[in-house]
C-alpha positions in Angstrom: -6.9 42.3 -65.1 -5.6 40.7 -62.0 -6.9 36.9 -61.5 -7.8 36.1 -58.2 -9.3 32.9 -56.7 -12.9 32.5 -55.8 -13.2 31.9 -52.1 -14.9 33.4 -48.9 -12.3 33.0 -46.2 -8.8 33.9 -46.3 -5.3 33.5 -44.2 -4.0 35.7 -41.3 -3.3 39.3 -40.5 -0.2 41.0 -41.9 2.4 41.7 -39.0 2.2 44.8 -37.6 5.3 47.1 -36.6 6.7 46.4 -33.4 5.4 43.2 -33.2 5.2 40.0 -35.5 4.7 36.3 -35.5 8.3 35.2 -35.5 10.6 38.2 -34.3 12.1 41.2 -36.0 11.5 41.5 -39.7 14.1 42.5 -42.6 13.4 45.2 -44.8 10.4 44.2 -47.0 11.0 44.5 -50.7 8.2 46.3 -52.7 8.0 44.4 -55.9 4.6 45.3 -57.7 3.6 43.0 -60.3 0.3 41.2 -61.4 -0.8 38.3 -59.0 -0.9 35.0 -60.5 -3.7 34.0 -62.6 -5.7 31.1 -61.4 -9.2 31.1 -63.2 -8.8 32.6 -66.3 -8.6 36.4 -65.0 -12.1 36.7 -63.6 -12.5 37.8 -60.3 -14.8 35.9 -58.0 -17.4 38.6 -56.6 -17.6 38.2 -53.0 -21.2 39.5 -51.5 -20.9 42.9 -49.6 -21.7 41.1 -46.4 -22.3 44.0 -44.2 -23.9 42.9 -41.0 -25.7 45.7 -39.3 -24.5 46.2 -36.3 -26.5 44.4 -33.2 -27.0 46.0 -29.9 -24.4 44.2 -27.8 -25.8 44.0 -24.1 -23.2 45.2 -21.8 -25.1 44.9 -18.6 -24.2 42.6 -16.1 -26.0 39.5 -15.2 -28.3 39.6 -12.4 -26.9 38.4 -9.2 -27.5 34.7 -8.5 -30.3 33.5 -6.4 -29.3 32.7 -2.9 -30.2 29.0 -2.0 -33.0 28.7 0.7 -31.8 28.3 4.2 -32.4 24.5 5.4 -34.8 24.4 8.5 -32.5 21.8 9.8 -29.8 23.7 11.9 -26.2 22.4 12.8 -27.6 21.2 16.0 -26.2 21.1 19.6 -22.6 21.5 20.0 -22.0 18.3 22.0 -23.5 16.3 18.9 -21.1 13.9 17.8 -21.6 15.5 14.1 -20.1 18.5 15.7 -17.0 17.2 16.8 -13.8 18.5 15.4 -12.0 16.4 13.1 -9.1 15.8 15.1 -11.4 15.1 17.9 -12.9 12.5 16.0 -9.5 10.9 14.7 -8.1 10.7 18.2 -11.1 8.9 19.2 -11.3 6.9 16.2 -7.4 5.8 16.4 -6.4 6.0 20.2 -7.9 2.7 21.3 -6.9 0.4 18.4 -3.4 2.3 18.4 -2.8 1.7 21.9 -4.3 -1.7 22.4 -2.2 -2.8 19.3 0.8 -1.3 21.1 0.2 -2.4 24.3 -0.6 -6.2 23.8 2.4 -6.5 21.2 1.1 -6.6 17.6 4.5 -6.3 16.4 5.7 -9.2 18.7 3.0 -11.6 16.8 4.7 -10.6 13.9 8.1 -11.6 15.2 6.5 -14.6 16.7 5.5 -15.6 13.4 8.7 -15.0 11.9 10.5 -16.7 14.8 8.2 -20.0 14.1 8.9 -19.7 10.3 12.6 -19.4 11.1 12.3 -22.3 13.3 10.4 -24.6 11.0 13.4 -23.7 8.7 15.7 -24.6 11.3 13.9 -28.1 11.8 14.6 -28.7 8.2 18.6 -27.4 8.3 19.0 -29.4 11.7 18.0 -32.7 9.9 19.9 -31.5 6.7 23.1 -31.1 9.1 22.4 -34.3 10.7 22.5 -35.9 7.7 25.7 -34.0 6.3 27.1 -34.8 9.8 26.7 -38.7 9.1 27.8 -38.4 5.4 31.0 -36.6 6.9 31.4 -39.1 9.3 31.1 -41.9 6.6 33.5 -40.0 4.4 35.9 -39.8 7.4 35.6 -43.7 8.0 36.4 -44.4 4.1 39.4 -42.3 3.7 41.0 -43.1 7.2 40.0 -47.3 7.2 41.0 -47.6 3.3 44.3 -45.4 3.9 46.4 -48.5 5.2 44.9 -51.1 2.9 45.0 -49.0 -0.4 48.6 -47.8 0.5 50.0 -51.2 0.9 48.3 -52.5 -2.6 44.8 -53.5 -1.8 42.0 -53.5 -4.6 39.0 -51.0 -4.2 37.2 -54.6 -4.2 38.4 -55.7 -0.7 36.1 -56.0 1.7 38.5 -53.5 4.0 37.6 -50.8 1.4 34.0 -51.8 -0.4 32.2 -51.9 2.8 33.2 -48.4 4.0 32.5 -47.2 0.3 29.2 -48.8 0.4 28.3 -47.0 3.5 29.2 -43.8 2.4 27.0 -44.2 -0.7 24.0 -45.0 1.4 25.1 -41.9 3.5 25.3 -39.6 0.2 21.9 -41.0 -1.1 20.1 -40.1 2.2 21.6 -36.7 2.1 20.5 -35.9 -1.4 16.7 -37.0 -0.6 16.7 -34.6 2.3 18.3 -32.0 0.1 15.0 -32.0 -2.1 13.0 -31.2 1.1 15.2 -28.0 1.3 14.5 -27.3 -2.5 10.9 -27.2 -2.0 11.0 -25.0 1.0 13.3 -22.6 -0.7 10.9 -21.6 -3.3 9.4 -18.7 -1.2 12.8 -17.3 -0.8 13.6 -17.9 2.9 16.6 -20.6 2.1 17.4 -19.7 -1.3 21.2 -19.2 -0.2 21.3 -22.6 1.7 19.6 -24.1 -1.5 22.5 -22.6 -3.6 25.0 -24.2 -1.2 23.2 -27.3 -1.5 23.3 -27.4 -5.4 27.0 -26.8 -5.4 27.8 -29.3 -2.5 25.8 -32.2 -4.5 27.5 -31.4 -7.5 30.9 -31.8 -5.7 29.8 -35.2 -4.2 29.7 -36.5 -7.7 33.4 -36.1 -7.5 33.7 -39.2 -5.2 34.3 -41.6 -7.7 37.2 -39.5 -9.2 38.5 -39.5 -5.5 38.4 -43.1 -5.2 40.2 -44.0 -8.4 43.3 -42.3 -7.4 43.1 -42.9 -3.7 46.6 -43.6 -2.1 48.0 -44.4 -5.3 50.8 -41.8 -4.9 53.5 -43.2 -3.0 54.6 -41.2 0.3 52.0 -38.5 -0.7 48.9 -39.3 1.1 48.1 -35.7 1.7 46.9 -35.5 -1.8 43.9 -38.3 -1.3 43.3 -36.9 2.4 42.9 -33.4 1.3 40.5 -34.5 -1.5 38.4 -36.0 1.0 38.8 -33.1 3.5 37.5 -30.6 0.9 34.2 -32.4 0.7 33.8 -33.0 4.4 34.6 -29.3 5.0 31.8 -28.3 2.7 29.6 -30.7 4.6 30.2 -29.6 7.8 29.8 -26.1 6.5 25.9 -26.3 6.6 26.0 -25.6 10.2 27.1 -22.0 9.4 24.2 -21.8 6.9 22.0 -22.8 10.0 23.3 -19.7 12.1 22.6 -17.4 9.2 19.3 -18.8 8.9 17.9 -17.9 12.6 18.1 -14.8 14.6 17.9 -16.8 17.7 21.2 -16.3 19.9 20.8 -19.7 21.6 20.4 -21.3 18.0 23.6 -19.3 16.8 25.4 -20.3 19.8 24.5 -23.9 19.3 25.6 -24.0 15.7 28.6 -22.2 15.9 29.6 -24.7 18.7 28.7 -27.8 16.5 30.8 -26.3 13.6 33.8 -25.9 15.9 33.6 -29.4 17.2 33.0 -31.1 13.9 35.9 -29.1 12.3 38.3 -30.4 15.4 36.6 -33.9 14.8 37.8 -33.8 11.3 41.3 -32.6 11.9 41.5 -35.8 14.6 40.4 -37.8 11.6 43.2 -36.4 9.3 45.5 -37.4 11.5 44.3 -41.1 11.8 44.3 -41.5 8.1 47.7 -39.8 7.5 49.4 -42.2 10.0 47.4 -45.1 8.9 48.8 -44.6 5.4 52.5 -44.3 6.6 52.4 -47.3 9.0 53.3 -50.7 7.8 50.7 -53.8 7.4 52.8 -55.7 10.3 54.9 -54.9 13.5 58.3 -56.1 12.2 59.1 -52.8 10.3 58.9 -48.9 11.2 56.7 -46.8 9.0 57.7 -44.1 6.2 56.3 -40.7 6.8 57.3 -38.2 4.1 58.0 -34.7 5.1 55.2 -33.3 3.3 52.8 -35.7 4.8 54.1 -35.1 8.5 53.7 -31.3 8.1 50.4 -31.7 6.8 49.2 -33.8 9.7 51.2 -31.6 12.4 49.3 -28.7 10.9 46.1 -30.5 11.3 47.0 -31.5 15.0 47.6 -27.8 15.9 44.0 -26.9 14.1 42.2 -29.7 16.0 43.5 -27.9 19.2 42.4 -24.5 17.8 38.8 -25.6 17.2 38.7 -27.3 20.8 39.6 -24.0 22.2 37.1 -22.3 19.9 34.3 -24.7 21.1 35.0 -24.3 24.6 34.8 -20.4 24.1 31.5 -20.9 22.4 29.8 -23.5 24.2 31.0 -22.6 27.6 33.9 -23.5 29.7 32.1 -25.7 32.5 29.8 -27.3 29.6 32.5 -28.0 27.5 34.6 -29.5 30.0 31.8 -31.9 30.7 31.3 -32.9 27.5 34.9 -33.4 26.5 35.6 -35.0 29.6 35.4 -38.4 27.7 38.2 -38.0 25.3 40.3 -35.9 27.7 40.7 -37.7 31.0 40.0 -41.1 32.1 40.7 -43.3 28.9 44.3 -44.8 28.6 43.6 -45.7 24.9 42.9 -42.2 23.9 45.5 -40.8 26.0 48.1 -43.1 24.5 47.0 -42.5 20.9 47.2 -38.8 21.4 50.6 -39.1 22.8 51.8 -41.4 19.7 50.2 -39.0 17.3 52.2 -36.0 18.9 55.3 -37.7 19.0 55.3 -39.3 15.6 54.4 -35.8 14.0 56.5 -33.6 16.0 59.8 -34.4 14.3 61.3 -35.6 11.1 61.9 -39.4 11.2 60.3 -39.9 14.5 58.6 -43.5 13.4 62.1 -45.0 13.4 62.6 -44.0 17.1 59.1 -45.0 18.1 58.1 -48.6 19.1 57.1 -50.4 15.9 53.1 -50.9 15.1 50.9 -51.9 12.3 48.4 -49.3 10.6 45.7 -51.7 11.9 46.7 -51.2 15.7 47.1 -47.3 15.3 43.6 -47.1 13.6 41.9 -49.2 16.3 43.5 -47.0 18.9 42.6 -43.5 17.4 39.1 -45.0 16.2 38.3 -45.0 19.9 38.8 -41.2 20.3 36.8 -40.6 17.0 34.3 -42.6 18.3 33.8 -40.5 21.4 33.9 -37.6 19.5 31.1 -38.9 17.1 29.1 -39.5 20.3 29.8 -35.7 21.5 28.9 -34.7 17.9 25.4 -36.5 18.3 24.7 -34.9 21.3 25.2 -31.3 20.2 22.9 -32.2 17.2 20.1 -33.9 19.7 20.8 -30.6 21.9 20.0 -28.3 19.0 16.9 -30.1 17.9 15.3 -30.0 21.3 16.0 -26.4 21.7 14.6 -25.7 18.3 11.5 -27.2 19.3 11.3 -25.7 22.6 11.7 -22.2 21.0 8.9 -23.1 18.2 6.5 -24.0 21.1 7.1 -21.1 23.2 6.8 -18.5 20.1 3.7 -20.4 19.0 2.1 -20.1 22.5 3.0 -16.4 22.7 1.7 -15.7 19.3 -1.9 -17.5 20.2 -2.1 -15.4 23.4 -1.1 -12.0 22.0 -3.3 -12.3 19.2 -6.4 -13.4 21.3 -6.3 -10.5 23.6 -5.6 -8.3 20.4 -8.3 -9.4 18.5 -10.7 -8.8 21.8 -9.6 -5.4 22.4 -9.5 -4.5 18.4 -13.0 -5.9 18.1 -14.4 -3.5 21.0 -12.4 -0.7 19.5 -13.6 -1.3 16.1 -17.1 -1.1 17.1 -16.5 2.3 18.9 -14.4 3.4 16.2 -17.3 2.6 13.5 -19.8 4.9 15.4 -17.2 7.5 15.3 -16.4 7.2 11.6 -20.2 6.7 10.4 -20.7 10.4 11.4 -17.9 11.5 9.4 -18.3 9.7 6.3 -22.0 10.6 6.1 -21.1 14.2 5.7 -18.0 13.4 3.7 -19.8 11.1 1.2 -22.4 13.9 0.9 -20.0 16.4 0.3 -17.7 14.3 -2.5 -20.9 13.2 -4.1 -22.0 16.8 -4.3 -18.7 18.2 -5.3 -18.4 15.5 -7.9 -21.9 16.2 -9.4 -21.1 20.0 -9.8 -17.7 19.6 -11.4 -19.2 16.9 -13.7 -22.4 18.0 -14.5 -24.0 21.3 -13.0 -21.0 23.5 -13.6 -20.1 22.3 -17.6 -24.0 22.3 -18.4 -24.5 25.6 -16.8 -21.4 27.1 -18.8 -22.6 25.5 -22.0 -26.2 27.0 -21.5 -24.4 30.4 -20.6 -22.3 30.3 -23.7 -25.4 29.3 -25.9 -28.0 31.5 -24.5 -28.6 35.1 -22.8 -27.1 34.9 -19.6 -30.4 36.7 -18.2 -32.2 33.8 -19.5 -30.3 31.4 -17.5 -31.1 30.1 -13.9 -27.6 30.8 -12.3 -29.1 29.8 -8.6 -26.9 27.6 -6.8 -28.0 24.5 -4.6 -26.3 24.1 -1.2 -24.5 20.8 -0.2 -26.5 20.2 2.5 -24.1 19.5 5.2 -24.8 22.3 7.9 -22.8 20.8 10.8 -20.2 23.0 13.0 -17.2 21.1 12.5 -14.5 21.2 9.8 -16.6 19.3 7.3 -19.4 21.6 7.5 -17.1 24.7 7.1 -15.7 23.2 4.0 -19.4 22.3 2.7 -20.1 26.2 3.3 -17.0 27.2 1.7 -17.8 25.0 -1.4 -21.1 26.6 -1.8 -19.5 30.0 -1.7 -17.0 28.9 -4.5 -19.6 27.5 -6.5 -21.9 30.8 -6.5 -18.7 32.8 -7.3 -17.7 30.2 -10.1 -21.3 30.4 -11.7 -21.0 34.4 -11.3 -17.6 34.6 -13.0 -19.0 32.2 -15.9 -21.9 34.5 -16.3 -19.6 37.6 -16.6 -17.2 35.9 -18.8 -20.0 34.7 -21.1 -21.3 38.1 -21.4 -18.1 39.4 -21.8 -17.1 36.9 -24.4 -20.4 37.4 -26.3 -20.0 41.0 -26.3 -16.4 40.6 -27.6 -17.3 38.1 -30.4 -20.1 40.5 -31.4 -17.8 43.2 -31.8 -15.2 41.0 -33.8 -18.4 39.8 -36.2 -19.9 43.2 -36.8 -16.3 44.9 -37.5 -15.3 42.2 -39.8 -18.7 41.9 -41.6 -18.5 45.7 -42.0 -14.9 45.7 -43.2 -15.6 42.9 -45.6 -18.5 44.7 -47.1 -16.5 47.8 -47.8 -13.6 45.9 -49.0 -15.6 43.8 -51.5 -17.3 46.9 -53.0 -13.6 48.4 -53.1 -12.5 45.5 -54.9 -15.5 45.5 -57.3 -14.6 49.1 -58.0 -11.0 48.5 -58.6 -11.9 45.7 -61.1 -14.2 47.9 -63.0 -11.2 50.5 -62.9 -9.0 47.8 -64.3 -10.9 46.8 -67.0 -11.2 50.2 -68.4 -7.7 51.2 -67.9 -5.3 51.4 -70.8 -2.2 53.1 -69.5 0.3 50.3 -68.3 1.6 52.6 -65.3 -1.8 53.2 -64.1 -3.0 49.7 -64.4 0.1 48.5 -62.3 -1.0 51.2 -59.5 -4.3 49.6 -59.8 -2.9 46.2 -59.1 -1.0 47.3 -56.4 -4.0 48.8 -54.8 -6.1 45.6 -55.7 -3.5 43.7 -53.7 -3.6 45.6 -50.7 -7.2 45.5 -50.7 -7.1 41.6 -50.8 -4.9 41.7 -47.9 -7.1 44.0 -46.0 -9.9 41.4 -46.5 -7.9 38.8 -45.0 -7.0 40.9 -42.0 -11.1 41.2 -41.6 -11.4 37.4 -41.7 -9.0 37.1 -38.8 -11.4 38.8 -36.8 -14.3 36.1 -37.6 -11.7 33.8 -36.8 -11.2 35.2 -33.3 -14.8 35.2 -32.9 -15.1 31.5 -33.8 -17.3 32.4 -36.8 -17.1 30.5 -40.0 -17.2 31.7 -43.6 -20.6 32.5 -45.0 -20.0 30.8 -48.0 -18.2 27.5 -48.9 -17.2 25.9 -52.1 -19.3 22.7 -53.0 -16.9 21.1 -55.6 -13.2 19.9 -55.0 -10.5 22.4 -56.1 -7.1 21.1 -57.3 -4.4 21.7 -54.9 -2.2 23.8 -57.0 -5.0 26.5 -57.6 -5.4 26.6 -53.7 -1.5 27.1 -53.4 -1.8 29.7 -56.1 -4.4 31.6 -54.6 -2.7 31.6 -51.1 0.1 33.1 -52.7 -1.6 35.7 -54.5 -2.5 37.1 -51.0 0.9 37.4 -49.7 2.6 41.1 -50.3 5.7 39.6 -51.9 4.1 36.7 -54.0 6.5 37.1 -56.8 9.3 35.3 -54.5 7.0 32.5 -54.1 8.1 29.3 -56.3 5.8 26.3 -56.4 7.3 23.0 -57.6 6.2 19.4 -57.4 2.6 19.9 -56.4 0.6 16.5 -56.3 -2.3 16.6 -58.6 -5.0 15.9 -55.9 -7.8 18.1 -55.0 -8.7 19.9 -51.9 -12.4 19.2 -50.5 -14.7 22.2 -51.0 -15.3 22.9 -47.6 -11.8 23.1 -46.7 -10.7 25.6 -49.7 -11.3 28.9 -47.9 -9.7 28.0 -44.7 -6.8 26.2 -46.4 -6.1 29.2 -48.6 -6.4 31.7 -45.4 -3.8 29.1 -43.5 -1.4 28.8 -46.2 -1.4 32.6 -46.9 -0.5 33.3 -43.3 2.5 30.8 -43.3 3.7 32.2 -46.6 3.3 35.7 -45.3 5.7 34.9 -42.4 8.1 33.0 -44.8 8.7 36.2 -47.1 8.4 38.4 -44.2 11.4 37.0 -42.1 13.6 35.7 -45.2 16.1 38.2 -47.2 13.8 39.9 -50.2 16.3 38.5 -52.7 15.8 34.8 -51.7 13.1 32.7 -52.9 10.4 30.7 -50.6 10.1 27.5 -52.2 6.5 25.4 -51.8 6.5 21.7 -52.5 4.2 18.8 -52.1 4.2 15.1 -51.4 1.3 12.5 -52.0 2.0 10.1 -49.2 0.8 6.3 -49.9 -1.9 6.4 -47.4 -3.8 9.2 -49.1 -2.3 12.3 -47.2 -0.6 15.3 -48.6 2.4 17.0 -47.1 2.9 20.6 -48.1 6.4 22.1 -47.3 7.2 25.7 -47.0 10.9 26.4 -47.2 12.6 30.0 -46.3 16.4 30.8 -45.9 15.5 33.4 -43.0 16.9 34.4 -39.8 15.6 30.9 -38.4 14.5 30.3 -34.8 16.0 29.0 -31.5 14.8 25.6 -30.5 13.2 27.3 -27.3 10.8 29.7 -29.8 10.1 26.6 -32.2 9.0 24.4 -29.4 6.6 27.3 -28.0 5.4 28.0 -31.6 4.4 24.5 -32.2 3.0 24.3 -28.8 0.5 27.4 -29.8 0.0 25.9 -33.5 -1.1 22.4 -31.7 -3.2 24.3 -28.8 -4.4 27.5 -29.6 -5.0 29.6 -26.5 -7.8 31.6 -25.2 -8.3 35.0 -26.8 -6.4 37.4 -25.3 -4.3 40.5 -25.4 -1.6 38.2 -26.4 -3.3 37.0 -29.4 -3.1 40.6 -31.0 0.7 40.5 -31.2 0.6 37.1 -32.6 -2.5 36.8 -34.3 -1.3 34.8 -37.3 -0.3 32.0 -35.2 -3.6 31.8 -33.1 -5.5 32.0 -36.5 -3.4 29.3 -38.2 -3.9 27.0 -35.1 -7.6 27.6 -34.9 -7.9 26.9 -38.6 -5.9 23.6 -38.5 -7.8 22.3 -35.4 -11.3 23.1 -37.2 -10.2 20.8 -40.0 -7.8 17.9 -38.5 -4.4 19.8 -40.5 -1.0 18.9 -38.8 1.4 21.9 -38.8 4.8 22.0 -37.4 7.9 24.3 -37.9 11.3 22.8 -38.2 14.6 24.1 -38.6 15.5 24.0 -42.4 18.8 22.1 -43.7 19.9 25.1 -45.5 19.3 27.7 -42.7 15.6 29.6 -41.9 12.7 27.6 -41.4 10.5 24.6 -42.5 6.5 24.8 -42.2 5.2 21.3 -42.7 1.3 21.2 -43.3 0.0 17.6 -43.4 -3.6 17.5 -45.0 -5.4 14.4 -43.8 -7.2 11.9 -46.2 -10.5 13.6 -46.1 -9.1 17.0 -46.9 -6.9 16.2 -49.6 -8.6 13.9 -51.4 -11.5 15.9 -52.3 -13.3 14.6 -49.5 -13.1 11.0 -50.5 -11.0 8.3 -48.9 -8.9 6.5 -51.5 -9.6 2.7 -52.3 -7.3 0.5 -50.0 -4.2 -0.2 -51.6 -4.5 2.3 -54.2 -1.5 5.0 -54.0 -2.0 8.7 -53.9 -1.8 10.8 -56.7 1.4 11.8 -58.5 3.1 15.6 -58.4 1.9 17.7 -61.2 4.3 19.9 -62.9 4.0 23.5 -61.4 
């Protein structure tokens, strides 16, 4: 006698011609033979459950009761609550926008930015002043020590040490001022200036190295002069940073003018230093100026004239003429020193043709011009500071006046806007609260009642939002009431239709199961009395076909959301579950079990798991070659779960089809006409969701498809969770 596993539920439907779960099926191999025996040859007697057909109420639900009309009407058209939303918005926004625009709200923001920039300019002006003082100290140190050091004086000589001490004091003052810039740059406004200052402070550490080798190379004072020049140029470059830190045209002009003049002063100082190093200590001999030093100083003279020309262009011809009058006109000492420098640097060996003079006389005469230029530089700095203060005070006054006017107008505007907006807010808030309550509470509760009770016994009346104004908000509220009523009506119709369909599915399934159970019992009785092997083989085939018909009938129960009438109360070995699932597949002889863990399946899940696995095995055999095997393996995971793998070597699936099937397995769709074409996927998805079983299809390494079935701990361990740290059961021999 053919053995059959005892259960009350099964797997999925047999694929129909013209539409299957995975596509066109190859030709099936009909290989009759006895099913695998599981329980010693006894067939479990299924009770002939034949539910009497219930009378399905096909009548439509009664129309919902109309909400009673409120006694309070929309009121007069001129009432504020009946204004159109566009009118209200215009009234709400016109006054604030016009007031803010007319009184210059943006101007206040610009003023505040200007104030911040001017505050930064104050810091930068002070920083530039310190940098200019340090640059002047470096120029004095370089120029005044050029003669003594070039003629063998020591660094401890008072003519050298005094100027170096003065430079050190100016450097300390500069570094102290740079710390204020560092604190102010934390908001990001002076970050670029801070980075330059960090680099500059690092460069100042090279002063000691410059001093150690100052004017030691004979006939090559350019090396020392250029080393000082690089430091001085970087210090004077801070004025360019000031120009980048402000957007005020006057301040930009002032900073550019200062930079041009300070650079011209530096080139004048270079000439003083080069000639001081070349001239002798007394008036008895002529100086020796190397060609390299002469060309370097001559280039400085040309650059001085170019920078003064730029200064005149930036500052203004008339204003520059007034400032430069002290160094260009009326001072014979400056005129004589300029003439001497021009002649000395203009030709090679020019010092031999000029009158003999010591470096002290030259430094004294040329310092007169440097001092006058220093005075002009100080004047430019003071003018820049004064202009920054005036601009800041002006920006503060404009900001205060504009802010006060805007606050007054906005205050009046906001009061009027509040009155206008209040009428809108009340209606909108009531509409929003009602819509939220309907969406989150009323409608879901009503749908739940309709699904659990007879729609005729459920009150489907709709409560109105209660907003009866004539504006757009009132129209939206009325439309929402209509939508609410229509949603309730459709929900009632859907609930009635769903109940009728489920009742039909259940009645058909119960009737079919009853008849099939009687047929199986009759076949079993014939099998027990039949001795002819050929007849017995035919009875086995008939028995197997009836078993598959029973599974098709159980699919209707799954579609209707019903569960098996009976469940196993005791755990069942996983290998028996797999054999029972294989016995319900047409080509069961192609299924090969191996490495099945010695775990037990919870009794409450046995019927549904056999049904689920039978459906997957049916697909695997249907969509693979009849000459191949379908391999089923199991793996016990350390956390107590069990993974079942079903491998076939069929035609396989495209990545798009695999993704679509896995999506349907994870989220089974609502029952519709498409379910009938892919009933297997729907049934497997429903059964896996019922017990928390994860299923996924993947491409097989050897071709075809692999179905992975992950049994959770409460299913794979007979309904019990394994002890902590205890490994899962090992595999059992097939």
